[in-house]
Every structure is written in C-alpha cells, then in structure tokens.
ZAMARGU-4260 file (C-alpha; in steps of 0.2 Angstrom, whole numbers, plus 5000, padded with zeros to 4 digits):
<rodrens>
0) 5000/5000/5000 | 5006/5018/4996 | 4999/5032/5007 | 5001/5050/5003 | 4997/5062/5017
5) 4989/5078/5013 | 4987/5093/5025 | 4976/5108/5021 | 4990/5116/5010 | 4993/5101/5000
10) 4974/5098/4998 | 4973/5116/4991 | 4986/5111/4978 | 4979/5096/4971 | 4978/5099/4952
15) 4975/5091/4935 | 4985/5092/4919 | 4990/5081/4905 | 5008/5078/4900 | 5015/5072/4882
20) 5030/5065/4891 | 5019/5053/4901 | 5011/5047/4885 | 5029/5045/4877 | 5036/5036/4892
25) 5021/5024/4895 | 5019/5020/4877 | 5038/5016/4876 | 5036/5004/4891 | 5021/4996/4883
30) 5030/4993/4867 | 5045/4986/4876 | 5036/4975/4889 | 5018/4972/4884 | 5017/4972/4865
35) 5002/4960/4866 | 4992/4973/4876 | 4973/4970/4871 | 4967/4988/4872 | 4982/4996/4863
40) 4985/4981/4851 | 4979/4992/4836 | 4992/5006/4841 | 5006/4992/4844 | 5003/4985/4827
45) 5004/5002/4818 | 5019/5009/4829 | 5030/4994/4830 | 5037/4994/4812 | 5039/5013/4812
50) 5051/5013/4827 | 5070/5011/4822 | 5075/4994/4830 | 5092/5002/4835 | 5083/5017/4843
55) 5071/5005/4853 | 5086/4995/4858 | 5094/5010/4866 | 5079/5016/4875 | 5076/4998/4881
60) 5090/5002/4893 | 5079/5015/4902 | 5066/5001/4907 | 5072/4985/4913 | 5055/4980/4919
65) 5037/4984/4915 | 5034/4990/4933 | 5046/5004/4934 | 5055/5018/4924 | 5066/5032/4930
70) 5057/5046/4938 | 5067/5059/4929 | 5059/5054/4912 | 5043/5063/4918 | 5047/5080/4923
75) 5035/5089/4935 | 5021/5095/4924 | 5018/5113/4922 | 5004/5123/4929 | 4995/5121/4912
80) 4998/5107/4899 | 5014/5110/4890 | 5021/5105/4873 | 5032/5089/4871 | 5046/5101/4866
85) 5044/5110/4882 | 5044/5094/4892 | 5059/5087/4883 | 5068/5104/4886 | 5065/5101/4905
90) 5071/5083/4904 | 5087/5089/4895 | 5091/5100/4910 | 5091/5085/4922 | 5107/5083/4931
95) 5116/5069/4922 | 5122/5062/4939 | 5103/5060/4944 | 5099/5051/4927 | 5114/5039/4929
100) 5109/5035/4947 | 5091/5032/4944 | 5095/5021/4928 | 5109/5011/4938 | 5097/5008/4952
105) 5083/5000/4941 | 5096/4989/4933 | 5104/4984/4950 | 5120/4993/4945 | 5123/4986/4928
110) 5113/4994/4914 | 5116/4990/4896 | 5131/4996/4887 | 5121/5008/4875 | 5112/5018/4888
115) 5128/5018/4899 | 5138/5026/4886 | 5125/5039/4883 | 5123/5044/4901 | 5142/5043/4904
120) 5144/5057/4892 | 5144/5071/4904 | 5145/5085/4891 | 5131/5079/4879 | 5123/5064/4887
125) 5107/5072/4892 | 5106/5081/4875 | 5109/5064/4866 | 5095/5055/4876 | 5083/5069/4874
130) 5086/5068/4855 | 5083/5049/4855 | 5067/5052/4865 | 5061/5065/4852 | 5065/5053/4838
135) 5054/5040/4846 | 5040/5053/4849 | 5040/5058/4831 | 5040/5040/4825 | 5027/5032/4837
140) 5017/5045/4846 | 5016/5062/4836 | 5005/5055/4823 | 4992/5049/4835 | 4994/5064/4848
145) 4979/5073/4841 | 4968/5058/4845 | 4976/5056/4862 | 4975/5075/4866 | 4956/5075/4863
150) 4954/5061/4875 | 4965/5069/4888 | 4957/5086/4886 | 4939/5079/4887 | 4944/5070/4903
155) 4951/5086/4911 | 4935/5094/4908 | 4925/5080/4915 | 4935/5079/4931 | 4934/5098/4933
160) 4915/5096/4932 | 4916/5082/4945 | 4926/5092/4957 | 4914/5106/4956 | 4899/5095/4959
165) 4906/5083/4972 | 4922/5091/4979 | 4939/5083/4980 | 4933/5067/4989 | 4922/5063/4974
170) 4935/5066/4962 | 4949/5056/4970 | 4938/5041/4974 | 4933/5039/4956 | 4950/5040/4948
175) 4954/5022/4948 | 4948/5006/4957 | 4964/5005/4967 | 4964/5023/4973 | 4954/5029/4988
180) 4954/5045/4998 | 4948/5048/5016 | 4950/5066/5018 | 4967/5066/5025 | 4977/5053/5015
185) 4977/5046/4997 | 4979/5027/4996 | 4985/5017/4981 | 4982/4999/4983 | 4999/4991/4978
190) 5002/4976/4988 | 5021/4975/4985 | 5024/4992/4992 | 5024/4999/5009 | 5027/5018/5007
195) 5021/5033/5017 | 5024/5050/5009 | 5019/5067/5014 | 5013/5077/4999 | 5021/5093/5006
200) 5018/5110/4999 | 5018/5104/4981 | 5002/5094/4983 | 4998/5081/4971 | 4997/5082/4952
205) 4984/5071/4943 | 4989/5066/4926 | 4977/5057/4914 | 4987/5045/4903 | 4980/5034/4889
210) 4995/5022/4889 | 4994/5020/4907 | 4979/5009/4906 | 4975/4998/4915 | 4987/5004/4929
215) 4988/5019/4941 | 5006/5025/4941 | 5014/5036/4954 | 5030/5046/4956 | 5032/5045/4975
220) 5050/5047/4979 | 5058/5063/4985 | 5063/5075/4979 | 5050/5074/4966 | 5032/5081/4969
225) 5019/5067/4970 | 5012/5064/4953 | 4998/5051/4950 | 4994/5045/4933 | 4977/5036/4929
230) 4968/5031/4913 | 4957/5045/4906 | 4938/5043/4903 | 4935/5036/4886 | 4951/5027/4884
235) 4942/5012/4878 | 4937/5021/4862 | 4953/5029/4858 | 4958/5017/4844 | 4940/5013/4838
240) 4942/5023/4822 | 4958/5014/4817 | 4956/5000/4804 | 4966/4989/4815 | 4952/4989/4828
245) 4939/4986/4816 | 4948/4970/4809 | 4949/4962/4826 | 4940/4945/4825 | 4931/4949/4842
250) 4924/4965/4835 | 4917/4955/4820 | 4910/4942/4831 | 4901/4953/4844 | 4902/4971/4838
255) 4915/4985/4842 | 4906/4991/4858 | 4906/4974/4866 | 4923/4970/4861 | 4929/4987/4868
260) 4920/4983/4885 | 4928/4966/4885 | 4945/4973/4882 | 4943/4985/4896 | 4941/4972/4909
265) 4960/4969/4912 | 4955/4973/4930 | 4938/4972/4939 | 4927/4987/4935 | 4909/4992/4939
270) 4897/4998/4926 | 4900/5016/4930 | 4918/5015/4928 | 4916/5005/4911 | 4904/5018/4905
275) 4917/5031/4908 | 4932/5022/4901 | 4922/5016/4885 | 4913/5033/4883 | 4896/5025/4883
280) 4880/5028/4892 | 4876/5018/4907 | 4861/5009/4900 | 4871/5005/4884 | 4885/4997/4895
285) 4872/4988/4906 | 4864/4980/4890 | 4881/4975/4883 | 4886/4967/4900 | 4870/4957/4900
290) 4874/4950/4883 | 4892/4946/4888 | 4887/4938/4904 | 4874/4927/4895 | 4888/4922/4883
295) 4900/4917/4897 | 4913/4930/4893 | 4910/4941/4909 | 4907/4937/4927 | 4899/4950/4939
300) 4901/4949/4958 | 4896/4960/4972 | 4909/4969/4982 | 4901/4979/4996 | 4889/4991/4987
305) 4897/4989/4970 | 4895/4976/4957 | 4912/4972/4949 | 4913/4964/4931 | 4928/4953/4926
310) 4933/4944/4911 | 4931/4925/4911 | 4944/4913/4904 | 4933/4911/4889 | 4933/4930/4887
315) 4952/4930/4889 | 4953/4916/4876 | 4942/4925/4864 | 4953/4941/4864 | 4969/4932/4864
320) 4963/4922/4849 | 4963/4939/4839 | 4981/4941/4841 | 4987/4923/4835 | 4999/4923/4821
</rodrens>
C-alpha cells in the first residue's frame, strides 16, 4: 500500500493536467514490455514497424521491467499542459548524475552498454538522450497525439465538472479502482509496496494518461512532487476509428462496443467505471454486459455496494485468439 498524506495546504494544491512525456514514456514501456496489450493492440501493430530497431534497443536500457521507469523521464508537469518540446527541454536540463543514478538503480548497478555510454557522456549525454526520445516521439506518438489529446482534454473537463459538483473526495475516489481518499490521505492499493509519503507544499498532480491503462502509476520518491497518473475517461474508444480495431475478430463476432468493453476488463470494473472508460452511456453498457454475461465472457460479483465485472477465461481466450499469428 502507498499512502500519501495531505494537509490543508497540500489539499489546496491538488491539480489536474496532461503531459505528452507521460504518454511518450508509458507508450515506450508498453511497446517494450507488453506488445500484446489488448486495448492498445491496434496502436502496437501500427507503431512497431515505424520505430527504428536500434533506437528501441537504446531506449530499452531505460526500462528493465514493466513495473518501473526512471522518475526523471517525467518532469514535473507545468501549471498548464505543455508541449512535448517544452517537456523534453525540462528533461534535457536534468542533472546527468541524477539520470545515471536512477537508471543504475533500476538495473541493480549494471545497465546495458548503450544507455551507459550515453549517460556517461557528461557534456552531451542528456542532449543525446533527449534527441533519442524526440525521435521516438516523432515515429510512434506524434502522429496519434491529436487523438490522444482529445481524450485527455475531454477527461480534464469531465474531472473539473466532477470536482465542482462533488468536491475533492468525489474526484479522487473515482479516479481508479485501486485509489481511495479519506479526507486526509490518498491510498493506492499496491500490495508489493509499503510507502508513506507526505505530499508537502507541492500537493499532488493528477495526470490522465492513455497508455497507462489499466494501471495507476505514481511518482512517490523525493525530491519529486507526488504525481499520480490514471487512465482517462473514454480510453476504451481511443483506437476505435483505426482500421486495426475494426479488423479484430472479436469485433466482427460481437460488435466493436462489446469487444471494447471486454478489452477494458483487464481489472475488475463496475458499470459506471466501464461507461466512463468506454465513453458510453450507462444503459448501453448495462445492456452489453448482460449479453456478455449470458455468453459466458464476463462474470459479475458484488463487492460491498458495488458490482464488479471481470473477464472470464473464455473472454480471455476470445481476445487472445485475435492476436494469434
């Protein structure tokens, strides 16, 4: 469990913004460690041949596991959303010693030769790394950035309305199934962690990130301000206009809407959460879930006052079958 304590000053500084660097970093992590990701399979199929293999091999040195990446890769977001060039410039200004230390720590002291050589270049290492990340952005993310930004912008507007209507408690308790807030502390249910962090005067920055799905990601180590990244509302529909999504066998079999709902159930979700992620109405999602349950693709179980929906083994097999060679 991760606990972030918030005093009155920190609560007043909780804010929302999107970040191109978060999309860059999380998409890179997905491409390296989870290329068979169901929800983002259309993007993976499109992006994989566009990225230079040598570039991907170099950047692989930043991410030894799917669970972690160096915190310096996601500079503290500005007061308002910034361009990727502005965020890359902030990254380029990182102390090279900090970058080397964080990368070495993730690799238990022995990172790959390629990234080691770049980070050992005290004069130009950060500029070289920033240039490599910019190349990756141009190849894999920039062409789809307008679609991502539409989803992110819509999510910020939705969360702002939610904050105005229900306050901070309502906003934070509906971000993600693993996130909860009791008025004094923010809790992120990650069983492998036992961390307590004070948010301090910087508060908490909430960053919607399309490529973060289905996880909630957190920067919780000092000296970085606490940053929490979550999947935005409507993420399930982000690739539905792409031809790759339409060609998935599951979409032909059951329709794109039901296939999208099934793909979203990488973790248990209630009907309201599914409606938000899929950008559908509650009645429509309820009807689709009823069909999926009768077909043996989804199970629903009560957890307290909520009913959580999960994908069955048959549902897993159906989606996996769409990725067979």
